[in-house]
BALOBA-1460 file (C-alpha; in Angstrom, 3 decimals):
// residues 280
<rec num="1" residu="m" x="-180.169" y="62.709" z="60.766"/>
<rec num="2" residu="p" x="-178.639" y="64.409" z="64.428"/>
<rec num="3" residu="y" x="-176.280" y="61.918" z="65.825"/>
<rec num="4" residu="p" x="-177.129" y="60.416" z="69.286"/>
<rec num="5" residu="a" x="-176.068" y="62.321" z="72.448"/>
<rec num="6" residu="v" x="-172.933" y="61.134" z="73.974"/>
<rec num="7" residu="n" x="-174.513" y="60.449" z="77.596"/>
<rec num="8" residu="g" x="-171.228" y="58.704" z="79.098"/>
<rec num="9" residu="p" x="-167.687" y="57.638" z="78.790"/>
<rec num="10" residu="y" x="-167.299" y="54.472" z="76.675"/>
<rec num="11" residu="g" x="-163.338" y="53.897" z="76.729"/>
<rec num="12" residu="l" x="-161.045" y="54.475" z="73.778"/>
<rec num="13" residu="k" x="-162.632" y="53.357" z="70.337"/>
<rec num="14" residu="p" x="-159.964" y="53.256" z="67.692"/>
<rec num="15" residu="v" x="-161.046" y="55.352" z="64.245"/>
<rec num="16" residu="n" x="-157.786" y="55.574" z="62.120"/>
<rec num="17" residu="l" x="-153.964" y="56.584" z="62.464"/>
<rec num="18" residu="i" x="-152.157" y="59.664" z="62.448"/>
<rec num="19" residu="g" x="-151.642" y="60.834" z="59.009"/>
<rec num="20" residu="g" x="-155.380" y="60.036" z="57.852"/>
<rec num="21" residu="q" x="-154.216" y="56.599" z="57.391"/>
<rec num="22" residu="v" x="-157.026" y="53.965" z="57.933"/>
<rec num="23" residu="f" x="-157.371" y="51.202" z="60.778"/>
<rec num="24" residu="a" x="-157.973" y="48.436" z="59.099"/>
<rec num="25" residu="g" x="-158.861" y="46.972" z="62.788"/>
<rec num="26" residu="a" x="-155.683" y="45.186" z="63.227"/>
<rec num="27" residu="t" x="-154.851" y="43.462" z="66.598"/>
<rec num="28" residu="r" x="-152.386" y="41.272" z="68.484"/>
<rec num="29" residu="q" x="-153.467" y="38.718" z="70.963"/>
<rec num="30" residu="l" x="-151.785" y="38.304" z="74.210"/>
<rec num="31" residu="p" x="-152.581" y="36.129" z="77.086"/>
<rec num="32" residu="i" x="-154.310" y="37.144" z="80.312"/>
<rec num="33" residu="p" x="-152.846" y="35.569" z="83.397"/>
<rec num="34" residu="y" x="-155.222" y="32.906" z="84.794"/>
<rec num="35" residu="a" x="-157.809" y="34.012" z="87.230"/>
<rec num="36" residu="y" x="-156.714" y="37.076" z="86.834"/>
<rec num="37" residu="a" x="-158.364" y="38.998" z="89.345"/>
<rec num="38" residu="a" x="-159.925" y="42.633" z="87.522"/>
<rec num="39" residu="n" x="-162.884" y="42.806" z="85.034"/>
<rec num="40" residu="i" x="-161.299" y="44.485" z="81.764"/>
<rec num="41" residu="g" x="-163.877" y="46.291" z="79.727"/>
<rec num="42" residu="f" x="-164.081" y="46.540" z="76.258"/>
<rec num="43" residu="g" x="-162.120" y="49.947" z="75.469"/>
<rec num="44" residu="d" x="-160.155" y="49.819" z="78.448"/>
<rec num="45" residu="i" x="-156.296" y="50.168" z="78.797"/>
<rec num="46" residu="v" x="-153.976" y="47.236" z="79.012"/>
<rec num="47" residu="a" x="-150.585" y="46.729" z="79.950"/>
<rec num="48" residu="l" x="-148.191" y="44.156" z="79.881"/>
<rec num="49" residu="s" x="-146.426" y="43.116" z="82.686"/>
<rec num="50" residu="k" x="-144.354" y="39.820" z="82.309"/>
<rec num="51" residu="g" x="-145.483" y="39.148" z="78.704"/>
<rec num="52" residu="l" x="-149.087" y="38.888" z="80.478"/>
<rec num="53" residu="i" x="-151.942" y="41.559" z="79.841"/>
<rec num="54" residu="l" x="-153.264" y="43.539" z="82.669"/>
<rec num="55" residu="r" x="-155.808" y="46.249" z="83.170"/>
<rec num="56" residu="a" x="-153.579" y="49.219" z="83.291"/>
<rec num="57" residu="a" x="-153.541" y="51.095" z="86.459"/>
<rec num="58" residu="i" x="-154.437" y="54.956" z="85.014"/>
<rec num="59" residu="s" x="-154.217" y="58.223" z="87.262"/>
<rec num="60" residu="t" x="-155.240" y="61.561" z="86.166"/>
<rec num="61" residu="t" x="-151.595" y="62.387" z="84.973"/>
<rec num="62" residu="n" x="-150.481" y="59.049" z="83.716"/>
<rec num="63" residu="a" x="-150.623" y="55.700" z="82.637"/>
<rec num="64" residu="s" x="-149.386" y="52.671" z="84.099"/>
<rec num="65" residu="i" x="-145.487" y="51.513" z="82.692"/>
<rec num="66" residu="g" x="-146.287" y="48.719" z="79.997"/>
<rec num="67" residu="t" x="-149.144" y="50.462" z="78.415"/>
<rec num="68" residu="v" x="-149.376" y="48.497" z="75.283"/>
<rec num="69" residu="g" x="-152.832" y="49.429" z="73.620"/>
<rec num="70" residu="v" x="-156.582" y="48.892" z="74.270"/>
<rec num="71" residu="f" x="-158.547" y="46.318" z="75.152"/>
<rec num="72" residu="m" x="-160.972" y="45.159" z="72.044"/>
<rec num="73" residu="g" x="-162.443" y="41.703" z="73.607"/>
<rec num="74" residu="c" x="-160.733" y="38.083" z="74.589"/>
<rec num="75" residu="n" x="-161.158" y="34.743" z="74.076"/>
<rec num="76" residu="y" x="-160.797" y="31.620" z="76.673"/>
<rec num="77" residu="t" x="-162.404" y="28.344" z="77.368"/>
<rec num="78" residu="d" x="-165.227" y="28.441" z="79.924"/>
<rec num="79" residu="p" x="-164.521" y="26.724" z="83.058"/>
<rec num="80" residu="v" x="-168.198" y="26.017" z="83.567"/>
<rec num="81" residu="t" x="-169.154" y="24.716" z="80.086"/>
<rec num="82" residu="k" x="-165.932" y="23.990" z="78.904"/>
<rec num="83" residu="q" x="-166.366" y="26.217" z="75.149"/>
<rec num="84" residu="f" x="-164.423" y="28.155" z="73.725"/>
<rec num="85" residu="r" x="-165.779" y="31.753" z="73.784"/>
<rec num="86" residu="y" x="-165.438" y="34.987" z="72.304"/>
<rec num="87" residu="s" x="-166.166" y="37.834" z="74.803"/>
<rec num="88" residu="q" x="-165.679" y="41.564" z="74.621"/>
<rec num="89" residu="f" x="-165.452" y="41.170" z="78.386"/>
<rec num="90" residu="w" x="-162.857" y="39.752" z="80.914"/>
<rec num="91" residu="p" x="-164.744" y="38.515" z="84.152"/>
<rec num="92" residu="t" x="-162.630" y="38.787" z="86.899"/>
<rec num="93" residu="g" x="-161.206" y="35.537" z="88.383"/>
<rec num="94" residu="t" x="-161.960" y="33.722" z="85.284"/>
<rec num="95" residu="q" x="-160.270" y="30.292" z="85.381"/>
<rec num="96" residu="a" x="-158.771" y="30.032" z="82.186"/>
<rec num="97" residu="g" x="-155.291" y="29.154" z="81.173"/>
<rec num="98" residu="d" x="-155.647" y="30.004" z="77.710"/>
<rec num="99" residu="g" x="-157.219" y="33.103" z="77.884"/>
<rec num="100" residu="h" x="-156.008" y="35.914" z="75.333"/>
<rec num="101" residu="a" x="-156.618" y="39.512" z="74.794"/>
<rec num="102" residu="i" x="-157.246" y="41.163" z="71.763"/>
<rec num="103" residu="v" x="-155.550" y="44.344" z="71.283"/>
<rec num="104" residu="t" x="-155.160" y="47.331" z="69.365"/>
<rec num="105" residu="d" x="-151.319" y="47.771" z="69.925"/>
<rec num="106" residu="d" x="-150.470" y="50.404" z="67.064"/>
<rec num="107" residu="p" x="-149.024" y="53.396" z="69.002"/>
<rec num="108" residu="q" x="-149.679" y="55.513" z="65.909"/>
<rec num="109" residu="a" x="-154.006" y="54.845" z="66.596"/>
<rec num="110" residu="i" x="-156.070" y="57.526" z="66.864"/>
<rec num="111" residu="f" x="-158.937" y="56.867" z="69.531"/>
<rec num="112" residu="k" x="-162.090" y="58.571" z="69.973"/>
<rec num="113" residu="m" x="-163.312" y="59.179" z="73.653"/>
<rec num="114" residu="a" x="-165.629" y="61.076" z="75.639"/>
<rec num="115" residu="v" x="-164.445" y="63.979" z="77.953"/>
<rec num="116" residu="v" x="-165.850" y="64.329" z="81.453"/>
<rec num="117" residu="s" x="-165.521" y="66.994" z="84.032"/>
<rec num="118" residu="a" x="-165.075" y="64.157" z="87.051"/>
<rec num="119" residu="t" x="-165.850" y="60.566" z="87.232"/>
<rec num="120" residu="t" x="-168.760" y="59.783" z="84.674"/>
<rec num="121" residu="v" x="-170.423" y="63.522" z="84.283"/>
<rec num="122" residu="m" x="-170.148" y="64.496" z="81.242"/>
<rec num="123" residu="g" x="-167.981" y="67.328" z="79.978"/>
<rec num="124" residu="s" x="-166.671" y="69.448" z="77.029"/>
<rec num="125" residu="g" x="-163.469" y="69.598" z="75.432"/>
<rec num="126" residu="s" x="-162.419" y="72.507" z="73.146"/>
<rec num="127" residu="r" x="-160.419" y="73.592" z="69.831"/>
<rec num="128" residu="a" x="-157.922" y="75.209" z="72.305"/>
<rec num="129" residu="l" x="-157.133" y="71.463" z="73.546"/>
<rec num="130" residu="v" x="-155.753" y="70.419" z="70.011"/>
<rec num="131" residu="g" x="-152.090" y="69.855" z="70.175"/>
<rec num="132" residu="q" x="-152.065" y="69.674" z="74.428"/>
<rec num="133" residu="n" x="-152.177" y="66.863" z="76.489"/>
<rec num="134" residu="m" x="-155.107" y="65.357" z="78.444"/>
<rec num="135" residu="a" x="-155.453" y="63.186" z="81.836"/>
<rec num="136" residu="l" x="-157.880" y="60.366" z="82.198"/>
<rec num="137" residu="v" x="-160.235" y="58.926" z="84.736"/>
<rec num="138" residu="d" x="-160.392" y="55.135" z="85.477"/>
<rec num="139" residu="n" x="-163.478" y="54.572" z="85.812"/>
<rec num="140" residu="l" x="-164.399" y="50.765" z="86.065"/>
<rec num="141" residu="p" x="-166.199" y="49.317" z="83.340"/>
<rec num="142" residu="n" x="-169.917" y="48.486" z="83.350"/>
<rec num="143" residu="v" x="-170.501" y="44.705" z="84.064"/>
<rec num="144" residu="n" x="-174.157" y="44.806" z="82.346"/>
<rec num="145" residu="t" x="-172.262" y="46.023" z="78.855"/>
<rec num="146" residu="g" x="-168.855" y="44.952" z="79.129"/>
<rec num="147" residu="n" x="-167.878" y="48.143" z="78.383"/>
<rec num="148" residu="s" x="-165.184" y="50.514" z="79.263"/>
<rec num="149" residu="r" x="-165.942" y="53.808" z="81.174"/>
<rec num="150" residu="v" x="-162.586" y="55.366" z="81.151"/>
<rec num="151" residu="a" x="-162.916" y="58.971" z="79.891"/>
<rec num="152" residu="l" x="-160.992" y="62.103" z="79.027"/>
<rec num="153" residu="l" x="-160.796" y="64.626" z="82.164"/>
<rec num="154" residu="n" x="-161.562" y="68.165" z="81.083"/>
<rec num="155" residu="d" x="-161.247" y="69.638" z="84.737"/>
<rec num="156" residu="i" x="-160.861" y="73.224" z="83.820"/>
<rec num="157" residu="g" x="-160.294" y="74.032" z="87.729"/>
<rec num="158" residu="a" x="-157.060" y="71.841" z="87.699"/>
<rec num="159" residu="g" x="-155.910" y="73.397" z="84.103"/>
<rec num="160" residu="a" x="-156.663" y="70.256" z="82.397"/>
<rec num="161" residu="p" x="-154.792" y="71.500" z="79.169"/>
<rec num="162" residu="d" x="-151.679" y="70.337" z="79.897"/>
<rec num="163" residu="t" x="-147.945" y="70.451" z="78.336"/>
<rec num="164" residu="t" x="-146.604" y="67.877" z="80.734"/>
<rec num="165" residu="g" x="-144.689" y="64.944" z="79.136"/>
<rec num="166" residu="t" x="-146.215" y="62.136" z="81.612"/>
<rec num="167" residu="v" x="-149.846" y="63.090" z="81.068"/>
<rec num="168" residu="p" x="-151.172" y="60.136" z="79.163"/>
<rec num="169" residu="m" x="-152.970" y="61.403" z="75.839"/>
<rec num="170" residu="r" x="-152.344" y="64.016" z="73.051"/>
<rec num="171" residu="v" x="-155.245" y="65.599" z="71.697"/>
<rec num="172" residu="i" x="-155.554" y="65.336" z="68.161"/>
<rec num="173" residu="d" x="-158.598" y="66.929" z="67.059"/>
<rec num="174" residu="v" x="-162.534" y="67.512" z="68.027"/>
<rec num="175" residu="v" x="-165.196" y="65.380" z="67.010"/>
<rec num="176" residu="n" x="-167.710" y="67.724" z="64.959"/>
<rec num="177" residu="d" x="-170.311" y="64.815" z="64.488"/>
<rec num="178" residu="t" x="-171.871" y="64.893" z="68.076"/>
<rec num="179" residu="a" x="-170.757" y="69.196" z="68.906"/>
<rec num="180" residu="i" x="-173.605" y="71.218" z="70.006"/>
<rec num="181" residu="n" x="-173.834" y="74.749" z="68.636"/>
<rec num="182" residu="t" x="-175.059" y="77.496" z="70.553"/>
<rec num="183" residu="s" x="-175.517" y="81.064" z="69.012"/>
<rec num="184" residu="v" x="-175.949" y="83.747" z="71.398"/>
<rec num="185" residu="a" x="-176.150" y="87.703" z="71.333"/>
<rec num="186" residu="y" x="-173.523" y="89.613" z="73.314"/>
<rec num="187" residu="t" x="-173.433" y="93.047" z="75.060"/>
<rec num="188" residu="s" x="-170.440" y="93.935" z="76.319"/>
<rec num="189" residu="v" x="-166.726" y="91.894" z="76.883"/>
<rec num="190" residu="t" x="-164.230" y="92.477" z="79.734"/>
<rec num="191" residu="t" x="-160.924" y="91.303" z="80.019"/>
<rec num="192" residu="t" x="-162.223" y="87.840" z="80.720"/>
<rec num="193" residu="a" x="-165.742" y="87.790" z="80.526"/>
<rec num="194" residu="i" x="-168.597" y="88.218" z="77.978"/>
<rec num="195" residu="t" x="-171.991" y="89.609" z="79.047"/>
<rec num="196" residu="v" x="-175.127" y="88.078" z="76.956"/>
<rec num="197" residu="p" x="-178.393" y="88.666" z="77.498"/>
<rec num="198" residu="a" x="-179.801" y="85.080" z="78.026"/>
<rec num="199" residu="l" x="-178.793" y="81.687" z="76.771"/>
<rec num="200" residu="p" x="-180.888" y="79.013" z="74.848"/>
<rec num="201" residu="i" x="-178.921" y="76.216" z="76.660"/>
<rec num="202" residu="a" x="-176.946" y="75.806" z="79.911"/>
<rec num="203" residu="i" x="-173.117" y="75.750" z="78.492"/>
<rec num="204" residu="m" x="-170.518" y="73.559" z="79.987"/>
<rec num="205" residu="a" x="-167.281" y="74.600" z="80.860"/>
<rec num="206" residu="g" x="-164.599" y="73.902" z="77.910"/>
<rec num="207" residu="s" x="-166.936" y="74.750" z="75.323"/>
<rec num="208" residu="s" x="-165.147" y="76.775" z="72.305"/>
<rec num="209" residu="i" x="-166.339" y="80.431" z="72.148"/>
<rec num="210" residu="a" x="-166.213" y="81.803" z="68.251"/>
<rec num="211" residu="a" x="-168.151" y="85.002" z="66.884"/>
<rec num="212" residu="i" x="-169.580" y="85.433" z="63.739"/>
<rec num="213" residu="a" x="-167.749" y="88.579" z="61.462"/>
<rec num="214" residu="p" x="-169.821" y="91.068" z="60.086"/>
<rec num="215" residu="n" x="-168.988" y="89.280" z="56.761"/>
<rec num="216" residu="g" x="-170.401" y="86.379" z="58.131"/>
<rec num="217" residu="q" x="-167.295" y="84.524" z="58.689"/>
<rec num="218" residu="l" x="-166.900" y="82.617" z="61.894"/>
<rec num="219" residu="v" x="-163.873" y="83.851" z="63.776"/>
<rec num="220" residu="d" x="-162.473" y="81.007" z="66.526"/>
<rec num="221" residu="t" x="-160.805" y="83.084" z="69.523"/>
<rec num="222" residu="g" x="-159.512" y="80.403" z="70.769"/>
<rec num="223" residu="a" x="-160.781" y="80.672" z="74.183"/>
<rec num="224" residu="y" x="-162.704" y="78.643" z="76.030"/>
<rec num="225" residu="v" x="-165.600" y="79.022" z="78.844"/>
<rec num="226" residu="q" x="-163.940" y="78.816" z="82.426"/>
<rec num="227" residu="a" x="-167.049" y="77.939" z="84.607"/>
<rec num="228" residu="n" x="-170.622" y="76.056" z="83.936"/>
<rec num="229" residu="v" x="-173.143" y="79.010" z="82.928"/>
<rec num="230" residu="a" x="-176.876" y="77.881" z="83.776"/>
<rec num="231" residu="i" x="-179.328" y="78.861" z="81.401"/>
<rec num="232" residu="s" x="-180.526" y="81.707" z="83.439"/>
<rec num="233" residu="g" x="-176.808" y="83.021" z="83.472"/>
<rec num="234" residu="t" x="-175.904" y="86.143" z="82.033"/>
<rec num="235" residu="t" x="-171.894" y="85.644" z="82.252"/>
<rec num="236" residu="i" x="-169.464" y="84.047" z="80.368"/>
<rec num="237" residu="n" x="-165.935" y="83.506" z="81.795"/>
<rec num="238" residu="t" x="-163.203" y="82.729" z="79.618"/>
<rec num="239" residu="n" x="-159.560" y="81.241" z="79.827"/>
<rec num="240" residu="i" x="-157.931" y="84.362" z="77.772"/>
<rec num="241" residu="d" x="-158.490" y="88.039" z="77.288"/>
<rec num="242" residu="v" x="-160.866" y="87.867" z="74.114"/>
<rec num="243" residu="a" x="-161.830" y="91.729" z="74.477"/>
<rec num="244" residu="a" x="-159.879" y="93.316" z="71.654"/>
<rec num="245" residu="l" x="-161.510" y="90.775" z="69.205"/>
<rec num="246" residu="l" x="-164.628" y="90.292" z="70.136"/>
<rec num="247" residu="n" x="-165.144" y="94.632" z="70.733"/>
<rec num="248" residu="v" x="-164.233" y="95.016" z="66.901"/>
<rec num="249" residu="y" x="-167.622" y="93.157" z="66.368"/>
<rec num="250" residu="q" x="-169.668" y="94.423" z="69.193"/>
<rec num="251" residu="p" x="-172.916" y="94.155" z="69.097"/>
<rec num="252" residu="g" x="-172.262" y="90.558" z="67.516"/>
<rec num="253" residu="t" x="-172.698" y="86.827" z="67.620"/>
<rec num="254" residu="l" x="-170.971" y="84.323" z="69.717"/>
<rec num="255" residu="v" x="-170.849" y="80.471" z="68.950"/>
<rec num="256" residu="i" x="-170.459" y="78.145" z="71.509"/>
<rec num="257" residu="t" x="-169.405" y="75.079" z="70.695"/>
<rec num="258" residu="q" x="-169.704" y="71.807" z="73.496"/>
<rec num="259" residu="y" x="-167.652" y="69.177" z="72.524"/>
<rec num="260" residu="p" x="-168.261" y="66.066" z="74.428"/>
<rec num="261" residu="e" x="-165.842" y="63.604" z="72.066"/>
<rec num="262" residu="m" x="-162.141" y="64.236" z="71.032"/>
<rec num="263" residu="l" x="-159.963" y="62.594" z="69.128"/>
<rec num="264" residu="v" x="-156.758" y="61.462" z="71.112"/>
<rec num="265" residu="k" x="-153.714" y="59.498" z="70.890"/>
<rec num="266" residu="f" x="-151.051" y="57.679" z="73.582"/>
<rec num="267" residu="n" x="-148.181" y="60.357" z="74.255"/>
<rec num="268" residu="f" x="-144.664" y="58.966" z="73.335"/>
<rec num="269" residu="s" x="-143.987" y="58.639" z="76.983"/>
<rec num="270" residu="t" x="-147.072" y="56.399" z="77.681"/>
<rec num="271" residu="h" x="-146.796" y="53.667" z="74.769"/>
<rec num="272" residu="m" x="-144.586" y="51.234" z="75.680"/>
<rec num="273" residu="y" x="-143.383" y="50.781" z="72.110"/>
<rec num="274" residu="n" x="-142.287" y="54.270" z="72.410"/>
<rec num="275" residu="v" x="-140.318" y="54.120" z="75.829"/>
<rec num="276" residu="a" x="-136.782" y="53.533" z="75.300"/>
<rec num="277" residu="t" x="-136.826" y="51.879" z="78.648"/>
<rec num="278" residu="a" x="-138.162" y="48.484" z="78.992"/>
<rec num="279" residu="i" x="-140.242" y="46.909" z="81.478"/>
<rec num="280" residu="a" x="-138.646" y="44.671" z="84.053"/>
């Protein structure tokens, strides 16, 4: 049975821990300021300030000081009904003095995230990103569902694969369950371009490029598609020179894989439990 398509970002979803350890759902409850004036969605990144939970300020290059984990819901006494309630969404301005965020705060947690090319426009990651750093896009939560819309940014033009230590997320792996594989013949290869006769589907920038060897084995080139290719397109631009490898099998078959989701963890310089300098 095929997995459903990933139609948009959904924040950070914990799946396991580094080393394949099981994530048992452990969380910590931390207080939210009275009448805190920001929506916090399920899967948003949160930070500590003066012992209180705030929605983390995220830029494309870093997350805010005090980043402590991911928001997994909250509980508080409803100021209207006076009943204690559990919610996966903190509505801005809620006048509750007993509000607590449920936070996945383990710095070794691995999260599944959607990849976008900008805002909420779906993009593709690649195997070449594993071990690299990736930036985040701070889309505000969906107030109708209560879910986060924070996403990984793979803006190829801006050089999203990054080694800079301040970039917040480290890529651990791709998500194979929702990968989209496309096979296509190729006729010629130059330094950074592959010529194909036709495409069965449009190809997203960032997709992984592999080839099928004469013995039937899949050969990963370590390259990715440098720019979007329309279904009518016949040229696939790559980020590195793959001519020497692909010319060996020419004419041959490319296997192009789009990865709408990646597995990531907080970088050592991002999560407050791993940063030596304490917050004020």
